[in-house]
N, C-alpha and C positions, 0 to 999 in steps of 0.2 A: 897311173892307172888308166886303162882304156875306158871310153865312155860309151854306154849303150843307151840310145835314145828311149825316153819314156813314150809309150804309145798314147796318142791323144785322138779323140774321135774325128776332129777336123782341124784345118788350119785356123789359127786365131789371128785376125788382122789387127792393125793398129786401131782402126775405126771401122765400124760397120753401120752404115746409114740405112740399110734395108729395113730393119725393124721400125725405125722412125717413119720412113715413108709409108709402111704398112699401117702404122698406128694413125697417121694423119691423112690417109688416102682420100677419104670423102671430103674433108675440108680442103685439101690441096686441089682436088678435081674441081670443086666449086669455085675456088679462087681463080684457077687458071681459065675456067670457062667464062667467068665474069670478065676477065681481061680480054679474052678472045672475042667475046660477043660485044664488048664495049668499043673495040676498034682503036684504042689509044694505047700505044706500046712503049712510048718513051716519055718519062715524066708524067704529067697529067694528074688526075684525081687519085689514082692508086698510090703513086709515089708521095703525093701530098698527105694522104691519109697515113701512110707508113711513117713519114717524117713526124707527124703530129703524135702518133702513138709511141714512137721510140723516144721522142723528146720527153714525153710524160714519164716513160719508164726510167730514163736516165736522170730525170730531174734537172734538165738543162733547157735553156730558153730556145735555142736553135739546133735542129738536127737536119743536116743537108745530105741527101743521098747522092753518091757519086759512083763511078764505074768500078772502083776497086779500092782496096786498102792502100795500095801504092799511090794511086791518084789522090787519095785522101791526105797522105803525107805530103806529097808534092804541092798540091793546091793549098794546103795549110801553111806551108813555108812561104809560098808566094803571097798569100793573104797577109802574113806577118811582115812582108816587105824584105824577107831574106833573099840575098842574091849575091852576085859576084863580089869578091873581096871580103865577104863576111865569113865568120867561123861559127860552126854549130857543134856544141858538145854532145856526144852520145856514147853509147856502149859499143865495143867491138864484138860483143857476144850476143848476136841477134841475126835474124834473117836479113839477107842482102838488101831488101827493099828499104830498110831504114836509112842506110847510107846512100843508096841509089837515089832516093828523093833529094837528099842534100846535094848530091852531085848534079842532079838534073837542074836545080835552080842556080847552079854556078857557085855555090858556097863550098867551103872546105870543112870536111868533118874532122873534129878533134876528139880522139878516143880517150875515154876514162875507163879504167879497169872496173871489174865487177866484184861484188861481195861473194865470198866463198859459199855461203849458205843459201842465199836467195837467187843467185845468178844475175841479180839486177845491178845497175850502176852503183858504184860505191860513193855515197855523198861526201865522205871524208876526203875524197880526192878531187872533188869538183873545183874548189877554190883555186887550186894551183893551176888549173887548166884555163882559167879565164884570162883573156887578153883584151886589149882595147878594140879588137876586131870581133869579139864574141857577140853574137846577137841573140842566140837562143840555146836552150837545153832541150834535148829530146830523150827523156827517159823511156825505157821500154818495160812494160809490165810483163816480163817474160814468163811463159808457160802458164799464165793466169794469176801470177802472184804480184800484188801491188808493190810498186817500187817505194822507196823511202821518201815520200812526198813532203813530209814536214821539213826534213833537212834540205831537200832539193829546192823547195820553195823559198826557204830562208836565204840560200845562196843566190837564187834568181832575184829576189827582192833587193838584196844588198847591191847587186851589180846591174839592176834594171834590165834583166834579161827576160825574154818571153819563154814560156814553157809550152812545148808541143808534146802531148802525151801520145806515144805509140801504144795504143790499146788494142792492137790487132788480135792479140791472143787472150784478152781479158774481159770480154763483154760480160757485164753483170758482176764483176769483182768489186768489192767494197773496201775502201781504205779505212783501217782502224788504228794505224800507228806504225812507226818504223820498228822493224822486228829486231834490229841489232841490239846487243847488250849495252852499247854505249849510246844508244839513240836518245835524242832529246824528247821531252814530253810532247806528245802529239798535239798539233795545232787543233784546237777545238773546232775551228771553222772548217777544217778539212775532214774531220772524222765523220764517217757515215756517208761520205760522197762516193759515187761510183768512179772507177778509173775512166779517164777520158773526159771528165768534167771538172777536174781540179785545176789544171793549168789554164792558160789563155785559150787553148784550143786542143781538141783531141781527135785522133784519127783511128777509125775502126775498119777492120776487114770482115766481110761476110763470105769469104771463101768457104766452100762446102764443108771443110773440116773444122771450122771454127765452132765455138760454143753456140753461137747463133749463126748458122750458115745458110746461104742461098743455095740454089742448084745451078750455079754458074758464078761468074765474078760479080761482086758488088761491094760497096764500101760506104762509109759515112764520115762526115765531119761534124763535130759537136762543139758549140761555143755559147757563152752567155753574152758575147760582145756583138752588138747590132752591126757595127761597121765591118767587123771580120766576117760576119754571116753574109752581109750584102756582097762582099768581095768574093767569097767562096761561091755564092750562087752565080755570080757573073763569070768567074773563071771556069766553072764546070760547063758553061754553055758558050764557049768561044769568046769570052770576054764581053758578052752582051748583057747589059743591065736590064732589069725588069722594065717592060714598057718601052724599050728602045730597039725594036726590031730593025735589023739591018744596020744598027749603029753599034760598033764594037770599040769600047773604050780602051781595050788593051788586048794583047794576044793571049787567048786562054786555051782551053782544052775541050775536046769532045768527050766529056766525062759524065754524061747524064745517066741516071739510074734507070734501068730497064723496068717497065711496069710489071712484067711477069715476075721478075725477081722480088719486087716490092710486095706483090700479092702473096708470094710464098713466104716471105719474111714476116708478113702480118699474121699468117697462120701460126708460125713458129714462135713469135715473140712472147705470147702469154705463157708458153711452156718453159721459158728459160730459167726462171727461179727454181722450179722443181728439178729440171735437168741439172742445174749447177749444184743443187743440194745432193743429188744422187752422185755426182762426180766427187763431191767431198766425202760422201759415205764410202765410195769405192776406194778412194785414197786411204781412208782410215782402215779399211779392210786389208789393203795391200800392206800398210804399215804394221798391222797386227801379225800378219803372216811372215813378213820379211824382217821384223825387228830382231836385232842381235846377230844377224848373219855376218860372218867375217868378210872383210874386204868390201862391204857395202854400206853406203851412207844414204839415208832416206831424205826426201825433200821436207823442208819445214812446212808444217801444216798451219800456216797463218790463218787467222779467223776469216779473212776476206778472200782467200785463195779460191779460184774456181777450177783449177786443175785442167786447163786446156791440154796439158801433157802431165803425166806422172813420170818425173825424171829423177832417177837415182844416180849416185856417183859410185863408180867401181874403182878399186885400187889400180894404180898404174900397171899396165901389162895384162890386165884381166878383162878389160871392157870388151875388146874385140873378140876375145875367146868366148865371153858370155853371149855376145850378140850372135856369133856364128853358131854356138850351141843351141840357142833359142830357135834360130832359123832352121836348123836341122830337125827340130822337133815340131816344126810348123807354127811357131810362135813369132809373130812380127815384133821387131824392136828396132828403133831408129836412134842414131846418134845425132842430136841437134845440139851443137854444130861442130863439125870436125875440125874447123879452124876459125880463129877469130877473123873479123873484117876490119882492115886487111890483115895479112900476116904481119904481126909486129913482134918485137923482141921484148926486152925487159920492161917496156912501157905498160905491158898488160900480162904480167906473169900468171895471175889467177885465171884469166881467160884462156891463156895457152894451156894451162894445166887442165882446166875443165874440158877443153876440147878433146883431151885424151881419156876422160873419165865418164862423161855423162852418157846416159842411155835412157831413152823414154820407152816405157812399157805400154801395152795396149790399155785403152780406157775409153769407154763411151757410155752414155746413160743407160742403155738397155743391156749392158754387159751383165751376165749372170754371175752369181756367187761361185758356181762351178768353174766358170771360165777364169775368174780371178784366181781361184785356188790352183788351177792347172798352170797358169803363168807363174805364180809364186812357187809352186812345187818344182817347176822346171828351173827357175832361177836358183833355188836352194840346191838342187841336185848338181847342177853344173858347177856352181861355186865350190861346193864341198869336194867334188871330184878334182877340180882344178887345184885345190889347196892341199889335197891328200898327199 
């Protein structure tokens, strides 16, 4: 059957930040003017204030602003002492920065496949991946869904491994327990904690598309460990320890947080709980409109999920057709990720299959009910026609 596109008023992007900017315009202007008139543009009081505020938000002792989420991962690994000859266990189903950071410090990534429903690393496969060279586990809270931290933490403790959480996509997500049917009873000490604060150290990205996004590159390292925090602060500033100007204990990075970005993030931080709640509401609306569609599986709506992306699974052979059909109707949709990292064989069959199935639909906090319905109606019409 031939397909005739449904007319829609205008193109629907994956994310539209313009309403956010308009809503916060006066506060943003005041914050930017404060920085410009203050004349301090790197680190300084603005960054220190943001670090204090985000530390309180996350419920963590130390929050250290850095240049990007990628730097947050790399510097965290360095702070943990991970380097050449070490192995780091992580997921192959993630953005390249996760493995890039491991490679940057000279370590070897060891990939463990993911769960079919959450897209996060499968804790049941972790034990078999541990060797005498393993130093750390890097779980990724993909698309805003907390990974199975009770089971992951148990494996880490048994083998004395550090946990570095890649929380780039999950700012504000809360861990309430492992979602799998065979999951252990949640560790009461972990329940209620935000992602990025459960392991030894957590890495966040404030790339503009994130749930808390700057208007440029920015990132954060979070930890409750004083020694790790001290080392992160030194590494972000060329290896220079506090109070030791011109003395560099080690080779570090130029990864200082920009004061303008810190000021912008300070404006946006108080809005994150409401924005994340709206994301969950929009995800529920998508679910109600798309429920029962053939060839389509909806994401698990875990209690702590903050839906950085609303990612569905489409039966083999139909994902690309659905994506192309949506694009023809002016609806953006992106396949994160089209191949695992790196391309592996039977070692990650779930990741390889998901790479052919996943498709993320538009979602942002100011997205209207009408826009959600337009996207859902387009998905339904394309799939019904494809299966006719």
